[in-house]
Each structure stands twice: as C-alpha cells, then as structure tokens.
ROSEBA-855528 format. One record per residue (C-alpha): x, y, z; residue in three letters. Coordinates in steps of 0.05 Angstrom, whole numbers, plus 5000, padded with zeros to 4 digits. Layout:
// ROSEBA-855528
XYZALA;...
END
This chain:
// ROSEBA-855528
716811673516UNK;717812303478UNK;724812613466UNK;726413273502UNK;728813873463UNK;736014123487UNK;739114793470UNK;745714693429UNK;749415183473UNK;747614803535UNK;749214153500UNK;756414373482UNK;758014843541UNK;761914343581UNK;766214173520UNK;767514903507UNK;769715013580UNK;774014403577UNK;777314653512UNK;778715343539UNK;781715043602UNK;786214603560UNK;788615193520UNK;790315583583UNK;794114983609UNK;798014933544UNK;799515693548UNK;801915623619UNK;806315043601UNK;809215443543UNK;810516063584UNK;813815723644UNK;816915113612UNK;818615323541UNK;819816083553UNK;820616513616UNK;816017133624UNK;820417463681UNK;826117783641UNK;829018493640UNK;833818853594UNK;840319023629UNK;844319433580UNK;843819053515UNK;842318393550UNK;835918053575UNK;836817753643UNK;832417253680UNK;830617303754UNK;835816793773UNK;841517193742UNK;839217903758UNK;842917983825UNK;849517723797UNK;849018173736UNK;847418793777UNK;853318643824UNK;857918573765UNK;855619233734UNK;856719573802UNK;863819313807UNK;865319553737UNK;862820263753UNK;866920293817UNK;873220083780UNK;872220633728UNK;871021163782UNK;877320963818UNK;881621083756UNK;878821773740UNK;882822393767UNK;878122943794UNK;878623623759UNK;881424083815UNK;886324673817UNK;892624543859UNK;892824973924UNK;897725553931UNK;904225323966UNK;904525684033UNK;909725274070UNK;915825684050UNK;912426334071UNK;910326014137UNK;917225714149UNK;920726384137UNK;916926704194UNK;919726184242UNK;927126304226UNK;931526094258UNK;926825624296UNK;925425154238UNK;932424854241UNK;931624694315UNK;930423944329UNK;923723754359UNK;924123494430UNK;922822754442UNK;918322904501UNK;914923514529UNK;914123654603UNK;907223904622UNK;909924334679UNK;913724734699UNK;915825124638UNK;923325134625UNK;926225714585UNK;929325474520UNK;936425724508UNK;938725634437UNK;945325264430UNK;950925554389UNK;949625454315UNK;942025444320UNK;941525944264UNK;946725624219UNK;945325794147UNK;938526094161UNK;939526794190UNK;938127464158UNK;940428154182UNK;936228334241UNK;931928954232UNK;933629554277UNK;928229954312UNK;926130604281UNK;926831194330UNK;920731584350UNK;920432324333UNK;926732634363UNK;926733104422UNK;931333714417UNK;934834164467UNK;939034744442UNK;942735354464UNK;948935784457UNK;955035664499UNK;962335814508UNK;966035154506UNK;973134934520UNK;976034684455UNK;982534304446UNK;987834144498UNK;990334854503UNK;984135094541UNK;981835544483UNK;974735784492UNK;970035824432UNK;962836074427UNK;958435564393UNK;951035424380UNK;949234714399UNK;943434224390UNK;942433554425UNK;938133054387UNK;935032494428UNK;930131914423UNK;928531264461UNK;931230584440UNK;926629994456UNK;932029504479UNK;927028964499UNK;923828944430UNK;930628954395UNK;933228394439UNK;927227964422UNK;928328084348UNK;935527854355UNK;933427244395UNK;928727024339UNK;933727164284UNK;940527004315UNK;938726554374UNK;938426684449UNK;945926694460UNK;946427304414UNK;940327684437UNK;944128224475UNK;944128894439UNK;950929214427UNK;950329944407UNK;954230304354UNK;954431074350UNK;947631344326UNK;947331794265UNK;943932474258UNK;942132914199UNK;939433624194UNK;936334064141UNK;935234824140UNK;928735154123UNK;928735464054UNK;927736214044UNK;920536094021UNK;919035734087UNK;918835034056UNK;922734394072UNK;925833914022UNK;928333194030UNK;934033383983UNK;936933844037UNK;938433304089UNK;945933314106UNK;949932864152UNK;952233164218UNK;958632924251UNK;956532864322UNK;961133204373UNK;962833064428UNK;962232314414UNK;965131664442UNK;972131514419UNK;970330894378UNK;974630684318UNK;971130594251UNK;968229904238UNK;973329454203UNK;972329234131UNK;970428494126UNK;972628104065UNK;970627384051UNK;975126864020UNK;973826163993UNK;976425604037UNK;974524884026UNK;969225103976UNK;965725534027UNK;966126294040UNK;969726474104UNK;972827104135UNK;980227234130UNK;983627024195UNK;987427674205UNK;981028074193UNK;977327614241UNK;982327814296UNK;981328554281UNK;973728454282UNK;974028074348UNK;977928634380UNK;973229164353UNK;967128784380UNK;970628664447UNK;972429404455UNK;965429614433UNK;961929184486UNK;965529494546UNK;959729764589UNK;962630464598UNK;964030504523UNK;956830314509UNK;954530864555UNK;958931384521UNK;956131154454UNK;948731234471UNK;949431824520UNK;955932194509UNK;957632754557UNK;956333464532UNK;962333924516UNK;965734274574UNK;962234944580UNK;964735574612UNK;960135874664UNK;955036164663UNK;953035784600UNK;950635074612UNK;947734464577UNK;940334284580UNK;938833534588UNK;933933284535UNK;929432914584UNK;924232464552UNK;921832084613UNK;924832374676UNK;931632604699UNK;932032034749UNK;930431514696UNK;936531744657UNK;940731664720UNK;938130944728UNK;939830794656UNK;946931054667UNK;947530614729UNK;946329994687UNK;952930124650UNK;956930454706UNK;955729874754UNK;953829274710UNK;956028744761UNK;952129054819UNK;944729094835UNK;941229754816UNK;943230324862UNK;937530674900UNK;941431314891UNK;944531294821UNK;950331734803UNK;948932404770UNK;954132464714UNK;951533114687UNK;949833544748UNK;942633754760UNK;939934054695UNK;947034064668UNK;949934504723UNK;957134364744UNK;957833864800UNK;958234214866UNK;964834124903UNK;964733674964UNK;964034045029UNK;970034025075UNK;968733525131UNK;969633835199UNK;974133485250UNK;970232955287UNK;969732885362UNK;971932235396UNK;964632045407UNK;963132155334UNK;969031715313UNK;966431145357UNK;959331225331UNK;962031195259UNK;965730555277UNK;959330225301UNK;955730445237UNK;961130155193UNK;961129505233UNK;953629425223UNK;954429555148UNK;959829025143UNK;955628515181UNK;949728625134UNK;954328545074UNK;957227905104UNK;950327605113UNK;947827815044UNK;954027625005UNK;956427045048UNK;963127405056UNK;967227185116UNK;972027745099UNK;966828265116UNK;965227905180UNK;972627925200UNK;973028675184UNK;966928795228UNK;970328415284UNK;976628815277UNK;972729455292UNK;971529145362UNK;979029205374UNK;979129935350UNK;973430115397UNK;976229745457UNK;983030075448UNK;980030775443UNK;981431145508UNK;975131555500UNK;970630945496UNK;965530925553UNK;963430305591UNK;957030285550UNK;961230315486UNK;965429735509UNK;959329315527UNK;956429455459UNK;963129275427UNK;963028595463UNK;956228455432UNK;959028665364UNK;964828175371UNK;960027615389UNK;955427765329UNK;961327805281UNK;963927135306UNK;957126805298UNK;956227075227UNK;963026795208UNK;961226115238UNK;954626115200UNK;958326225135UNK;963325655150UNK;957525185170UNK;953725345106UNK;959825185063UNK;960824525100UNK;953524325088UNK;954324435013UNK;950524874964UNK;943825144982UNK;937824864945UNK;936725224879UNK;943525544871UNK;951025474873UNK;955125624934UNK;959126274929UNK;966726234931UNK;969826414998UNK;971127155006UNK;967427344942UNK;960627684943UNK;954627364910UNK;953527654841UNK;946527934838UNK;943627884768UNK;941628574742UNK;935328584700UNK;936228984637UNK;931929614631UNK;926829564574UNK;928730234543UNK;934830684538UNK;934931414519UNK;939831564463UNK;942532234443UNK;947832574400UNK;950633274401UNK;951333764343UNK;956234224379UNK;962534264336UNK;965034974326UNK;962335254260UNK;957434684249UNK;951035084262UNK;949635754230UNK;945936214277UNK;939736554251UNK;937635914214UNK;931735454228UNK;933234714227UNK;929934034231UNK;933633404254UNK;932632664246UNK;936132064277UNK;937331324265UNK;940030774310UNK;945730304294UNK;947729654327UNK;953429154320UNK;951928544277UNK;952827964325UNK;954027494266UNK;959127944230UNK;964727524199UNK;960726884202UNK;958226754131UNK;956026034146UNK;950726304194UNK;947026714141UNK;942226514087UNK;946326984042UNK;953726934062UNK;955327654038UNK;951127914096UNK;956927714142UNK;960828304113UNK;956128794149UNK;959328994216UNK;954329544236UNK;946829504220UNK;943130164212UNK;935630254222UNK;930830724187UNK;931031474196UNK;926031774244UNK;920932284223UNK;923533004225UNK;923733364292UNK;919934004308UNK;923534614278UNK;928734944321UNK;930735674309UNK;937935864325UNK;937836574350UNK;942837054316UNK;948937204359UNK;948037954349UNK;941838404347UNK;941139144334UNK;935539654334UNK;935340334299UNK;933440814355UNK;935041514327UNK;937041854261UNK;941242434239UNK;938942704172UNK;944343224169UNK;950142724173UNK;946042174138UNK;947041674194UNK;943141314248UNK;944541094320UNK;943840364340UNK;942739984404UNK;947039354394UNK;947138694432UNK;952538174424UNK;953437464451UNK;960337444484UNK;963536974534UNK;956936634550UNK;952937264563UNK;949537834525UNK;953538484528UNK;951939184503UNK;956539744480UNK;957740294531UNK;956640824476UNK;951840844417UNK;954040534351UNK;953240924285UNK;950840664218UNK;952741014153UNK;951140864080UNK;955840364047UNK;959040134111UNK;958139474149UNK;955239534218UNK;961039404265UNK;964939714323UNK;969939514376UNK;969039724448UNK;971139504517UNK;965339284560UNK;964438924627UNK;964038164620UNK;965437554664UNK;972737354668UNK;974536714631UNK;978636414688UNK;973536604741UNK;966536794717UNK;964937074786UNK;969737654775UNK;969038234727UNK;973538334667UNK;973738904616UNK;975138554549UNK;975138874480UNK;969038614443UNK;967838624368UNK;960638834357UNK;959238584286UNK;952538494250UNK;951338124185UNK;949038774153UNK;951539324107UNK;947539964103UNK;944640104033UNK;940340734042UNK;936441184089UNK;929541484078UNK;928542024131UNK;921342164112UNK;918441474103UNK;911141374122UNK;910040794169UNK;904040534207UNK;904940204274UNK;901939514281UNK;898739284346UNK;894638674366UNK;887238814354UNK;880338504346UNK;880638534270UNK;879637894229UNK;887237804222UNK;888638014294UNK;892538644275UNK;890739364287UNK;894339894246UNK;895840584274UNK;895541244237UNK;900941374184UNK;906941734214UNK;913441974183UNK;919641604206UNK;926741444186UNK;927740804147UNK;934340434143UNK;935339924087UNK;941039424094UNK;943338784059UNK;945738144093UNK;951137654071UNK;946237264028UNK;944337893989UNK;937437964020UNK;934838664033UNK;931738864100UNK;928539494126UNK;928039764197UNK;924240374223UNK;926340834280UNK;919040914301UNK;918140164310UNK;925039974337UNK;924740474394UNK;918940104425UNK;920539404398UNK;918738874451UNK;924838464434UNK;929339054450UNK;926439084520UNK;927538334527UNK;934838384505UNK;936038974552UNK;933838534610UNK;938537974587UNK;944838404585UNK;949938164636UNK;950338604697UNK;956638574740UNK;952738804800UNK;949038284842UNK;941738244823UNK;
END
C-alpha cells in the first residue's frame, strides 16, 4: 500500500495549539498566582483589591481630621449687644419672670430700685411753636395799690404730659413716671433796624407774674463708704423743695400763672391753643385732684380775661321755696350716700325730714313726701351697714365708714403752659419781638447718685428741654402817636394831632399841640379819662403828652406825591406832585424821620386812632 502525502502544517497543528494553550496557562498562573493584575496607585502606594476599601476609609478619616483642625477665614461680626441693651434701660436690670400667664394681661409696676445704676437724665419734650397774646394795660403794682402802664406778652405752648410720663417710666421706672413741673423759661429778641433777626440777640426774660417757687437747691455729693452720696442736710432741703413743688395748686401756678391785676377797662387776653373750656378742665385737674372731673369746671380767669362778675343778691325765699330746696338737698345727699357708701350723708338726708315736718307751712302733701324721704334714707343707711357686714365687694376694697369713695382721676394727655412778660419796663413799645420757650421738670432721681449710670447726674435738680422755634413776630405799638396836620411858615412851627395811652385808654389833648425847631414834642394838659378808683366815672387828670421825637427842621415847600393802592405792578399809584410842609425829627436812637402835612391830614391811622379815643359819653 502506498504512503499518503501529509502537509507539514496539518501534521504539526495540534502540537502548535497544545503549545499555545500551555503558554496561556503558564501566563495565567503567573498573573494570578505569582503577581496580581488588579492593583491601583493610591497616593504613592499600590493597593490590591482586598485592601482598597480599608485604605480609602483611612484616607477619608485623615482628611476629616485635618479639616476639623483648620479655622475658617471669616471677619468677626460688629458687636451690637451694648447698643441694643442701652435702648432697653432700665428694663435690662429687671429679672425675668419664672412663668408667664397667657391671659389676662397684668400691668407691670416697677419696684423701687429698678433703675439702680442704669438711669440717665430723662429727655424733656421740646415745645411746639409758641402762641402769643399781647396788649397794653394799666396794672396794679406792689402792695400800695400803685398803678403802672405796661406792655405785656403771654407766651404759650402745649406740654405732652403723656409722652413725657412714658419717657420717665422707661428711664426711671413706673413709680417715678409722674411729671413734676418746674417754672418754664422764655427768651425774646428784637428785630434789627435792617429787618433781620440774629440768634445772638436772644435774651432771658424774667417771667412776671410767676409762681412763688424758691430756687432749686444746690446738690453736692460726698464720699461715704467708697460710694458717692448726697449730704444728709442737703437731702432734707431737697426733699422739702420737691414736696413743696408737687403741691397741686403750686403746679397749676407754675404752668398757668394768673395774669397781673389789671385796671379796667384794660384786660388780659387768654392765649387759647385748643379751646377755653379745655383750659378750664386742665385747671380742674389741679384744683380738685382728689375728685372726679367736674362737668362745670371753675373759670379762674373770667371769660376772655374779664373780671369775674359779682354774685347776684339772692332774694328772700318764700316758705314753699324753702321746703322745695330742702327736698332737693335731701335727694342730693341720698345720691351721694349711694355713690360714696356714706352713711353720714344718709343721716343728713333723714334729718331734713325733721326740718320739713316741723315747718308750719308744710302741706299734707309735703308731709307725705317727707315720710317717703325718711323711709328711703333709712333703707339706704341699712344697705350701707349690710354691705359692710358682708365684707368687701368683689374687685375692690370696702370704703371706710363715713368716708367717700376716692374716684381715680385719669390724667389729661396734654397741659397748656404759659409765662407772662409783663414786668414794668421789660418791653419797649414800638419794637418788634420774637419769643421762644422751653419746658423744665423736676429730676425725680435728684440726690440719688446710686441710681444713675453717671453719679454726677444726681446733682441736677431741674431738667431743661430744648428751646422751641421762634414765634411769629409781635409788634408792640408805640404808646404815643402824632400827626402833622397844619403848618405856620411865619412862626416856623406846625400843629399836631396827638394821641397818648393813659390809664388804660387812648386820650387826646383838648387843644392842638405845637412843634418848633430844636424842641422835643411834648405838652401837659388836663383831659377827660376814667377814674382810677372807679373806671365808670369821669376824672380830669393832668396828662403828659410826650413823643420820642425832637424837631430838626421844616421845609414849607417840599414836593410830595400822594401814594394810593393801584393796579400797577407794585400795587401803588402815585398822585401828581404837590407842595407841602415837611417836618424832620430825630428819635432817641438818633434815627431821622420825615412827615408831611398833606399825607398826615388824611392818614388812615389817624382816623383809626380818633375812633379809639375814650369818650366819657355812653356810646
């Protein structure tokens, strides 16, 4: 049999496959048994799969530890606590309550010492723009009954008591929240010759009339036990000053002093800001502090400043009227007994029963009515006794027998305050003034250095507020006026119509006054005027007619043009030039003035003054 031919590749294929397979097996054994193919570099280290998780966890822990030790780069916040705490004075020193009731709300009353070491001087309200009233009057000065003509101005503004009391409560505590007034202060300034005003011209005005209040005592602090304290003797003086100052009627005289006593027919004008009746109610708060507000408050000043009218003489009453008045009084006493739980008023009402029954003029109907009155009085008295036996009423204490129930008076939110500039010689007539005012109150912590943040503040007895803005200008009319009404070229003189304020009225000479060169304008004449002791009668006093003027020269042929209101751009219409006499005079300040006969003869102010001259005849 012949041999078959076999391709070499086919002959060795199986061996080649077997060899390759063996090499792969050796490689696998080398990779998985000798070396590991699953490795990674973690930092500078190669890690196998079995150790990867542990290594990663360790690296994580190391990073967290480093982050925890590093301080973040931040700017520290601005400290605001001190500023916040200062706005809460004196509340920050108050202890926090252990528990808070949800309802009802209970008002918190600060205990004494709440503000210890934390208080500052309380700020005083600034007055609003003052209101002025002014005039000219004849007043009674001194104890001898001397009468003096004066110009006067009353400066007034409104004090917000409610706001001031709240400020004191926050600064001093609730027990010192009541406002105690000190006399207000006023200043004035005169308008300069050029018509301008200057803050350098403000001058103090000593208010008159004013409350008779002694000056505030000087407070000195001494060291005692290492702490500043007030001298004991000074403390007694300060206590008396504060006690006298707080008397209700004194407080009223401080904020609303009475005007000076004026001789009729001159009178004072009330500087009303709200209404006249509101002022009366404000007075009532101090005139009757322990009583409820009166529906008909007392008028201290007289309507619009007029003198209080004398009481009318009561005519003699008839027997029937006397009995009727007894019944009215009995009903009033019974109402008072019920309201005030006063058995004394009930007894007085019952006593009127006896008066009526013993009156011979009492009718049968009067006696029957009196019996009912007696029964009602007895029942009211028994009701009061029963109520006392049953104990206090819910919500309030039982009043003491025979004493009326004290009705709490609510303080008014505002009080009008005024001061008078009425001292003789204080105001110069002919000037134009502005006024300003500031309020003052008593320092409720005066003499108590341990209560203040700065102990030296305890030396301040009276605290003054800021000055108000200036008032509207007020012009004080001159007390004499004259007009040149005719001229005499031959004698080089002129005739004057003169008007003088005297005894509370304007008077006029009975004969013409003359003006000559180089002489002051003055004359003395007797004229009709109201009598001092009785203004309703006519007197004939000697009056000095004096003007602040000395004649310098006359020009008997001076051209002058009359000015009248017109439709021109400046509202003035000039008449044709006319010759007239001109009189030049100088006043006490050295200022020159010129008056014309042509203009003064028809001057509107001359007509006005003529109408104001006092006339003894009934008008």
